[in-house]
VOPAGU-2260 file (C-alpha; in pm, 1 decimal, decimal comma):
REM VOPAGU-2260
SITE   aa  ch    i         X         Y         Z
SITE  MET   A    0    3523,1   12278,2   12240,4
SITE  LYS   A    1    3150,4   12323,1   12189,8
SITE  PHE   A    2    2940,8   12007,6   12187,8
SITE  SER   A    3    2602,8   11979,1   12023,3
SITE  ILE   A    4    2352,1   11744,3   12182,2
SITE  ILE   A    5    2094,7   11569,9   11967,2
SITE  LEU   A    6    1820,3   11376,0   12144,0
SITE  PHE   A    7    1543,5   11171,4   11987,8
SITE  PHE   A    8    1358,8   10847,3   12056,5
SITE  LEU   A    9    1267,2   10591,1   11798,3
SITE  SER   A   10     897,4   10621,2   11726,3
SITE  THR   A   11     831,9   10254,6   11809,7
SITE  PRO   A   12    1028,4   10039,7   12055,0
SITE  LEU   A   13    1188,3    9735,8   11889,8
SITE  THR   A   14    1134,4    9383,4   12011,9
SITE  LEU   A   15    1458,2    9184,9   12041,1
SITE  PHE   A   16    1445,3    8806,5   12051,6
SITE  ALA   A   17    1718,8    8699,2   12290,6
SITE  GLN   A   18    1846,5    8353,8   12375,4
SITE  ASN   A   19    1648,8    8323,3   12699,0
SITE  VAL   A   20    1415,9    8621,4   12715,5
SITE  SER   A   21    1275,2    8895,7   12494,5
SITE  LYS   A   22    1377,8    9255,2   12555,4
SITE  LEU   A   23    1221,8    9587,0   12466,0
SITE  TYR   A   24    1448,9    9881,7   12421,0
SITE  GLU   A   25    1445,5   10241,4   12310,9
SITE  THR   A   26    1745,9   10409,6   12155,5
SITE  LYS   A   27    1839,5   10772,4   12110,7
SITE  VAL   A   28    2139,1   10955,0   11972,5
SITE  PHE   A   29    2290,2   11090,8   12289,8
SITE  ILE   A   30    2593,2   11298,1   12183,4
SITE  GLU   A   31    2699,1   11388,1   11830,1
SITE  ASP   A   32    2967,2   11633,9   11723,2
SITE  SER   A   33    3194,7   11639,1   11419,9
SITE  LEU   A   34    3497,3   11734,4   11634,9
SITE  PHE   A   35    3435,4   11464,3   11894,9
SITE  VAL   A   36    3621,8   11133,3   11847,4
SITE  PRO   A   37    3518,4   10903,1   12135,1
SITE  THR   A   38    3698,4   10567,0   12153,4
SITE  ASP   A   39    3618,5   10437,4   12504,8
SITE  LEU   A   40    3339,9   10471,7   12762,2
SITE  ALA   A   41    3284,4   10435,2   13136,5
SITE  TYR   A   42    2961,5   10505,4   13325,5
SITE  ILE   A   43    2996,8   10589,3   13696,4
SITE  GLU   A   44    2757,6   10759,2   13937,4
SITE  GLY   A   45    2557,6   10944,3   13671,5
SITE  TRP   A   46    2858,1   11058,8   13469,3
SITE  LEU   A   47    2962,5   10920,6   13129,6
SITE  PHE   A   48    3340,0   10925,2   13082,9
SITE  THR   A   49    3474,4   10916,9   12727,7
SITE  LYS   A   50    3822,1   10878,8   12588,0
SITE  SER   A   51    3856,7   11141,5   12316,4
SITE  GLU   A   52    4133,0   11082,8   12061,7
SITE  GLY   A   53    4350,7   11379,0   11974,0
SITE  ALA   A   54    4204,3   11618,6   12231,4
SITE  GLU   A   55    4421,1   11829,8   12462,9
SITE  TYR   A   56    4247,8   11660,5   12756,5
SITE  GLY   A   57    4189,2   11297,8   12666,6
SITE  ILE   A   58    3899,7   11223,6   12905,6
SITE  LYS   A   59    3577,3   11416,9   12855,7
SITE  ILE   A   60    3284,6   11375,6   13093,6
SITE  PHE   A   61    2913,1   11419,1   13025,0
SITE  ASN   A   62    2598,6   11408,3   13233,0
SITE  ALA   A   63    2458,3   11062,2   13158,6
SITE  LYS   A   64    2096,5   11185,9   13172,7
SITE  THR   A   65    2112,2   11515,0   12985,6
SITE  GLY   A   66    2421,8   11472,5   12768,6
SITE  GLU   A   67    2557,8   11804,8   12891,6
SITE  PHE   A   68    2935,2   11844,3   12903,0
SITE  GLU   A   69    3056,9   11848,4   13264,5
SITE  TYR   A   70    3435,3   11830,2   13291,5
SITE  GLU   A   71    3758,3   11710,9   13128,9
SITE  LEU   A   72    4094,4   11583,4   13249,3
SITE  GLY   A   73    4391,2   11378,6   13137,9
SITE  ARG   A   74    4628,9   11609,0   12956,7
SITE  GLN   A   75    4893,1   11430,2   12749,6
SITE  GLY   A   76    5222,1   11392,7   12934,1
SITE  ARG   A   77    5419,8   11201,2   13194,8
SITE  GLY   A   78    5314,8   11373,9   13513,9
SITE  PRO   A   79    5034,8   11316,4   13767,7
SITE  ALA   A   80    4694,5   11281,1   13595,8
SITE  GLU   A   81    4870,2   11294,5   13258,8
SITE  TYR   A   82    4859,1   11012,0   13005,1
SITE  THR   A   83    4995,2   10887,1   12676,1
SITE  ASN   A   84    4758,0   10802,3   12392,6
SITE  ASN   A   85    4773,4   10435,4   12490,4
SITE  PHE   A   86    4525,6   10430,8   12781,2
SITE  THR   A   87    4189,0   10273,4   12859,5
SITE  ILE   A   88    3915,1   10380,2   13099,0
SITE  GLN   A   89    3682,0   10157,1   13299,9
SITE  LYS   A   90    3483,5   10141,4   13620,7
SITE  GLY   A   91    3729,0   10127,0   13909,4
SITE  PRO   A   92    3767,3    9874,6   14194,3
SITE  ASP   A   93    3474,6   10038,1   14373,8
SITE  ASN   A   94    3140,1   10170,9   14249,3
SITE  ASN   A   95    3253,5   10527,4   14311,2
SITE  THR   A   96    3586,2   10522,6   14125,4
SITE  LEU   A   97    3724,0   10559,0   13772,2
SITE  GLU   A   98    4026,0   10352,9   13666,2
SITE  VAL   A   99    4260,9   10483,7   13395,7
SITE  SER   A  100    4507,3   10221,6   13271,7
SITE  ASP   A  101    4800,1   10379,8   13086,6
SITE  SER   A  102    5046,2   10125,1   12948,2
SITE  GLY   A  103    5263,9   10404,4   12809,2
SITE  ASN   A  104    5323,0   10551,8   13155,2
SITE  ARG   A  105    5300,3   10207,7   13321,1
SITE  LYS   A  106    5041,3   10314,9   13576,2
SITE  ASN   A  107    4676,5   10268,4   13674,1
SITE  ASP   A  108    4523,8   10576,1   13835,7
SITE  ILE   A  109    4213,7   10535,5   14053,9
SITE  TYR   A  110    3999,7   10851,7   14078,8
SITE  ASN   A  111    3738,8   10939,8   14340,3
SITE  ILE   A  112    3421,4   11039,1   14155,9
SITE  ASP   A  113    3287,2   11266,6   14430,7
SITE  CYS   A  114    3611,3   11462,4   14414,0
SITE  LEU   A  115    3588,1   11494,4   14034,0
SITE  LYS   A  116    3229,7   11616,7   14067,5
SITE  SER   A  117    3362,4   11909,1   14270,6
SITE  LYS   A  118    3534,1   12006,9   13941,6
SITE  PRO   A  119    3880,1   12110,8   14050,7
SITE  SER   A  120    4093,2   12299,7   13802,5
SITE  LYS   A  121    4169,4   12065,2   13512,6
SITE  ASP   A  122    4538,4   12082,4   13590,3
SITE  ARG   A  123    4466,6   11984,3   13950,6
SITE  ALA   A  124    4265,0   11672,3   13869,1
SITE  TYR   A  125    4550,1   11477,0   14026,4
SITE  THR   A  126    4414,7   11582,4   14367,7
SITE  CYS   A  127    4126,1   11338,0   14305,4
SITE  ILE   A  128    4356,5   11036,7   14255,5
SITE  LEU   A  129    4309,9   10789,8   14541,1
SITE  SER   A  130    4599,2   10570,4   14431,5
SITE  SER   A  131    4839,1   10528,1   14142,1
SITE  VAL   A  132    4941,9   10165,0   14096,8
SITE  LYS   A  133    5232,3   10044,0   13884,1
SITE  ASN   A  134    5152,4    9819,2   13588,4
SITE  ILE   A  135    5382,8    9638,0   13344,1
SITE  ALA   A  136    5128,4    9590,2   13064,9
SITE  SER   A  137    5168,2    9671,7   12696,9
SITE  ARG   A  138    4791,7    9680,5   12638,6
SITE  GLN   A  139    4571,2    9703,6   12948,2
SITE  ALA   A  140    4588,7    9641,0   13322,5
SITE  LEU   A  141    4333,2    9605,7   13601,4
SITE  VAL   A  142    4401,8    9671,1   13970,1
SITE  LEU   A  143    4276,1    9376,1   14177,6
SITE  ASP   A  144    4373,4    9517,0   14517,5
SITE  GLU   A  145    4612,6    9777,5   14656,1
SITE  LYS   A  146    4918,2    9601,9   14508,1
SITE  LEU   A  147    4805,7    9314,7   14285,1
SITE  VAL   A  148    4756,4    9388,2   13914,5
SITE  VAL   A  149    4653,0    9168,2   13622,2
SITE  ASN   A  150    4829,8    9272,5   13301,2
SITE  HIS   A  151    4743,9    9212,7   12936,5
SITE  SER   A  152    5059,4    9211,4   12721,5
SITE  SER   A  153    5218,6    9043,4   12422,3
SITE  THR   A  154    5474,5    8797,6   12558,7
SITE  PRO   A  155    5590,9    8454,8   12433,1
SITE  GLU   A  156    5466,9    8285,1   12752,3
SITE  GLY   A  157    5112,8    8417,9   12739,7
SITE  ILE   A  158    4910,3    8737,0   12739,3
SITE  LEU   A  159    4773,2    8757,4   13097,4
SITE  PHE   A  160    4994,7    8771,9   13404,6
SITE  LEU   A  161    4995,3    8910,1   13757,9
SITE  SER   A  162    5234,9    9167,6   13897,0
SITE  LYS   A  163    5316,9    9360,2   14213,5
SITE  GLY   A  164    5502,8    9680,1   14147,5
SITE  GLU   A  165    5759,3    9602,1   13878,3
SITE  THR   A  166    5775,0    9233,5   13971,7
SITE  LYS   A  167    5614,9    8996,4   13723,0
SITE  MET   A  168    5442,6    8700,7   13887,1
SITE  ASN   A  169    5264,6    8397,6   13744,4
SITE  TYR   A  170    5086,6    8372,0   13410,3
SITE  LEU   A  171    4713,7    8306,2   13404,3
SITE  ASP   A  172    4698,4    8166,2   13051,1
SITE  THR   A  173    4897,3    7979,9   12788,1
SITE  ILE   A  174    4908,5    8034,0   12413,4
SITE  PRO   A  175    4699,1    7764,0   12241,7
SITE  GLU   A  176    4896,1    7500,8   12053,7
SITE  GLU   A  177    4714,0    7577,9   11728,5
SITE  ILE   A  178    4846,9    7934,2   11742,8
SITE  ASN   A  179    5197,7    7810,9   11825,9
SITE  LEU   A  180    5185,7    7601,9   11508,6
SITE  SER   A  181    5045,6    7884,6   11295,6
SITE  TYR   A  182    5312,7    8145,1   11375,9
SITE  LYS   A  183    5684,8    8073,7   11389,9
SITE  LYS   A  184    5794,8    8363,9   11609,2
SITE  PRO   A  185    5670,0    8390,5   11969,7
SITE  ILE   A  186    5601,3    8762,0   11936,2
SITE  HIS   A  187    5370,6    8694,7   11640,2
SITE  ARG   A  188    5180,3    8434,9   11842,7
SITE  ALA   A  189    5126,1    8682,3   12123,9
SITE  PHE   A  190    5026,6    8962,4   11886,5
SITE  ALA   A  191    4759,3    8736,1   11737,6
SITE  MET   A  192    4592,2    8717,0   12079,0
SITE  THR   A  193    4485,6    9077,4   12120,7
SITE  GLY   A  194    4179,6    9141,7   12333,2
SITE  ARG   A  195    4049,1    9322,0   12638,5
SITE  MET   A  196    3965,6    9248,3   13002,2
SITE  ALA   A  197    3668,5    9346,9   13217,0
SITE  ALA   A  198    3617,0    9308,7   13593,9
SITE  ASN   A  199    3342,3    9365,5   13848,5
SITE  SER   A  200    3380,4    9645,7   14102,4
SITE  GLU   A  201    3470,8    9406,4   14385,9
SITE  ARG   A  202    3739,3    9255,1   14161,5
SITE  THR   A  203    3624,6    8905,8   14257,7
SITE  ALA   A  204    3551,7    8825,7   13892,2
SITE  PHE   A  205    3726,2    8924,1   13569,7
SITE  ALA   A  206    3742,5    8792,5   13214,2
SITE  TYR   A  207    3950,6    8822,7   12897,8
SITE  PHE   A  208    3772,4    8844,1   12560,7
SITE  ALA   A  209    3983,5    8793,4   12246,2
SITE  ASP   A  210    3911,9    9012,5   11944,2
SITE  SER   A  211    4086,2    8802,3   11677,4
SITE  PHE   A  212    3924,9    8468,5   11762,7
SITE  ASP   A  213    3624,4    8367,6   11972,3
SITE  ARG   A  214    3803,2    8275,1   12294,7
SITE  ILE   A  215    3696,8    8389,4   12643,5
SITE  LEU   A  216    3868,1    8318,4   12975,5
SITE  PHE   A  217    3658,2    8363,1   13291,7
SITE  TYR   A  218    3834,7    8398,8   13629,0
SITE  GLU   A  219    3731,5    8432,7   13991,5
SITE  ARG   A  220    3944,7    8575,8   14270,1
SITE  GLU   A  221    3948,3    8532,0   14646,7
SITE  GLU   A  222    4218,9    8749,3   14800,9
SITE  GLN   A  223    4546,0    8633,7   14639,0
SITE  GLN   A  224    4399,4    8316,1   14487,9
SITE  ILE   A  225    4284,3    8329,7   14126,2
SITE  GLU   A  226    4111,3    8040,8   13952,1
SITE  LEU   A  227    4010,8    7987,3   13590,1
SITE  VAL   A  228    3636,1    7924,2   13609,2
SITE  LYS   A  229    3573,5    7852,2   13243,9
SITE  GLU   A  230    3739,6    7875,1   12904,0
SITE  GLN   A  231    3512,5    7922,7   12605,4
SITE  LYS   A  232    3665,3    7704,0   12335,9
SITE  TYR   A  233    3716,6    7892,0   12011,6
SITE  SER   A  234    3565,3    7788,2   11679,8
SITE  PHE   A  235    3808,2    7981,1   11457,0
SITE  LEU   A  236    4168,5    8100,3   11486,0
SITE  PRO   A  237    4337,6    8439,8   11439,3
SITE  GLN   A  238    4425,4    8494,0   11074,0
SITE  PHE   A  239    4707,8    8742,7   11013,6
SITE  LYS   A  240    4958,8    8807,7   10737,5
SITE  VAL   A  241    5318,3    8844,1   10857,8
SITE  HIS   A  242    5536,9    9079,7   10652,0
SITE  ASN   A  243    5910,5    9047,5   10710,5
SITE  PHE   A  244    6161,2    9320,8   10634,0
SITE  GLY   A  245    6505,5    9199,5   10738,1
SITE  ALA   A  246    6505,7    9186,0   11116,7
SITE  SER   A  247    6172,7    9371,4   11135,6
SITE  SER   A  248    5820,5    9255,0   11067,0
SITE  TYR   A  249    5461,6    9361,9   11103,0
SITE  MET   A  250    5125,4    9185,4   11098,0
SITE  GLU   A  251    4792,4    9274,5   10941,7
SITE  PRO   A  252    4460,6    9090,5   10918,0
SITE  SER   A  253    4442,3    8852,4   10622,1
SITE  ASP   A  254    4142,0    8805,7   10395,3
SITE  GLU   A  255    4041,1    8511,1   10617,7
SITE  TYR   A  256    4047,6    8718,1   10938,1
SITE  ARG   A  257    3721,8    8731,1   11135,2
SITE  GLY   A  258    3640,5    8975,0   11413,3
SITE  ALA   A  259    3537,0    8829,5   11748,2
SITE  PHE   A  260    3472,9    9010,5   12079,8
SITE  TYR   A  261    3506,5    9383,0   12143,1
SITE  SER   A  262    3461,4    9620,4   12435,4
SITE  PRO   A  263    3364,0    9387,5   12722,8
SITE  VAL   A  264    3202,8    9568,0   13019,5
SITE  VAL   A  265    3023,5    9465,2   13338,8
SITE  SER   A  266    2706,3    9532,5   13532,6
SITE  ASP   A  267    2667,6    9414,0   13891,1
SITE  HIS   A  268    2617,5    9054,5   13777,5
SITE  MET   A  269    2691,0    9017,5   13405,9
SITE  TYR   A  270    2949,0    9075,0   13131,6
SITE  TYR   A  271    2824,7    9254,7   12819,2
SITE  VAL   A  272    3033,1    9233,2   12500,8
SITE  ILE   A  273    3006,7    9314,1   12129,6
SITE  TYR   A  274    3036,2    9006,5   11908,9
SITE  SER   A  275    3124,8    9047,1   11541,8
SITE  GLY   A  276    3211,7    8719,2   11365,3
SITE  LYS   A  277    3251,1    8923,4   11044,0
SITE  SER   A  278    3477,1    8818,5   10759,4
SITE  LEU   A  279    3616,8    9029,4   10476,0
SITE  GLU   A  280    3325,9    8925,2   10257,3
SITE  ASP   A  281    3078,5    9047,2   10518,4
SITE  VAL   A  282    3214,5    9402,6   10508,1
SITE  SER   A  283    3337,6    9426,9   10147,8
SITE  ASN   A  284    3065,9    9680,0   10060,7
SITE  GLN   A  285    3176,1    9924,4   10333,6
SITE  LYS   A  286    3438,6   10147,2   10175,0
SITE  ASP   A  287    3456,7   10443,5   10410,1
SITE  MET   A  288    3722,7   10308,3   10642,9
SITE  GLU   A  289    3976,0   10030,3   10686,2
SITE  VAL   A  290    3819,0    9688,1   10638,8
SITE  ALA   A  291    3995,6    9555,1   10948,2
SITE  GLU   A  292    3817,2    9817,5   11157,2
SITE  TRP   A  293    3477,1    9748,5   11002,6
SITE  ARG   A  294    3514,7    9386,5   11111,1
SITE  GLY   A  295    3511,1    9514,0   11468,6
SITE  HIS   A  296    3178,3    9696,3   11425,8
SITE  SER   A  297    2865,1    9498,6   11505,3
SITE  SER   A  298    2509,6    9529,8   11631,8
SITE  LYS   A  299    2521,8    9199,7   11823,8
SITE  ILE   A  300    2550,3    9218,3   12203,6
SITE  GLN   A  301    2613,3    8902,3   12408,2
SITE  ILE   A  302    2570,6    8868,5   12785,3
SITE  TYR   A  303    2755,3    8619,9   13010,6
SITE  ASP   A  304    2734,1    8559,1   13382,7
SITE  PHE   A  305    3047,2    8548,7   13599,1
SITE  ASN   A  306    3061,5    8167,8   13564,1
SITE  GLY   A  307    3098,4    8198,2   13188,6
SITE  VAL   A  308    2743,6    8092,6   13100,4
SITE  LYS   A  309    2592,3    8276,5   12804,8
SITE  ASN   A  310    2277,2    8428,8   12951,0
SITE  ASP   A  311    2135,7    8640,0   12672,8
SITE  GLU   A  312    2198,5    8815,1   12340,9
SITE  PHE   A  313    2025,4    9088,6   12145,5
SITE  THR   A  314    2071,8    9306,4   11840,3
SITE  LEU   A  315    2087,1    9686,2   11825,5
SITE  ASP   A  316    1955,6    9878,5   11526,2
SITE  LYS   A  317    2299,7   10029,8   11454,3
SITE  GLU   A  318    2647,0    9882,2   11443,2
SITE  VAL   A  319    2874,4    9996,6   11726,6
SITE  PHE   A  320    3233,9    9934,4   11833,5
SITE  ILE   A  321    3240,1   10042,3   12199,7
SITE  ILE   A  322    2979,0    9982,1   12470,7
SITE  GLU   A  323    2921,7   10052,2   12840,0
SITE  VAL   A  324    2642,2    9945,9   13075,3
SITE  ASN   A  325    2513,8   10080,0   13406,5
SITE  ASN   A  326    2539,7    9869,1   13722,7
SITE  GLU   A  327    2176,6    9755,6   13701,5
SITE  GLY   A  328    2205,0    9643,5   13339,5
SITE  THR   A  329    1915,3    9867,3   13233,8
SITE  VAL   A  330    2099,8   10127,2   13023,5
SITE  LEU   A  331    2352,3   10055,5   12748,3
SITE  PHE   A  332    2571,4   10330,1   12602,4
SITE  SER   A  333    2750,1   10267,8   12272,4
SITE  ILE   A  334    2961,0   10444,2   12009,5
SITE  HIS   A  335    2852,3   10438,6   11645,0
SITE  PHE   A  336    3062,3   10554,3   11347,8
SITE  ASP   A  337    2895,9   10611,9   11010,4
SITE  GLY   A  338    3219,7   10659,7   10814,3
SITE  ARG   A  339    3224,0   11034,9   10877,2
SITE  ASN   A  340    3102,8   11118,7   11227,8
SITE  TYR   A  341    3094,3   10953,3   11568,2
SITE  SER   A  342    2787,8   10950,0   11790,3
SITE  ILE   A  343    2713,9   10808,6   12134,2
SITE  LEU   A  344    2387,3   10614,9   12157,3
SITE  ARG   A  345    2187,0   10544,5   12469,1
SITE  SER   A  346    1964,6   10233,0   12477,7
SITE  THR   A  347    1717,3   10156,6   12753,5
SITE  LEU   A  348    1694,3    9782,1   12820,4
SITE  LYS   A  349    1387,1    9635,6   12990,1
């Protein structure tokens, strides 16, 4: 696949009025190609990793300074370094690793970046895997140490739990009573609590951000001990329609549904996350894609410290649905969709 790179800077930096400080930033379109469908990002050691939907190799890698295509891996399948479509990518449990969490294959693969930079044959990318750890998640998992994994799944008891191998351990959360009262079936309650986790490289701090209501759970870890540091109390609840067909059912966002948090990521000291808050009315004039998806697109970025304190927020000039930040918190990558094409943006934060 040939990738075209388009680079330009805004003529005048924009001033962003944040909660605690003001920021200046410059933005440029970093990568744009009509055949490129990026849906996840990870920045590690000068490389920008992207999940590319529908591609033969699902992880494409670019030089984070020049935008040049470098490498690809992750063929679809069940073997080593092969993945289903249901995987996420994130910084690994070390500054020099990539973590691929595949709930379809029930594994988290940890890659050595220096090895990947040697660019082995694409079909031998498995030689760069430092470890492959079992998960039992239906959505996303994070490796906390060599054996301990935190899983995000839809279960009647909760949506976050620990595991070792195939052994499920204790839950880290409970389903709020208001959600128990809103949905009769346990599986519907769990489905209403979709979201995503993010963790620092030392795996001493991680958090869960809900995308269907404005709830955040902040945790800290010391060896095998995990403690809830703070829960951000939600101001609205998940709003879904349940459609029943005999013994089967499915759920879709109702007209009252509001988007919440999307794509949480971490720098060395902070969580960065997209916040939407959009209702159906807010996006009713956007007709190019599913309304439910537009409610997950926003220009608002919020920043929290590892204790759950909101430290800052700012607004980009374009709406995005995926973000990533470098370790220093000085560069923000994001994915923008205009209804026809995807582009990766690069913003310099000061």
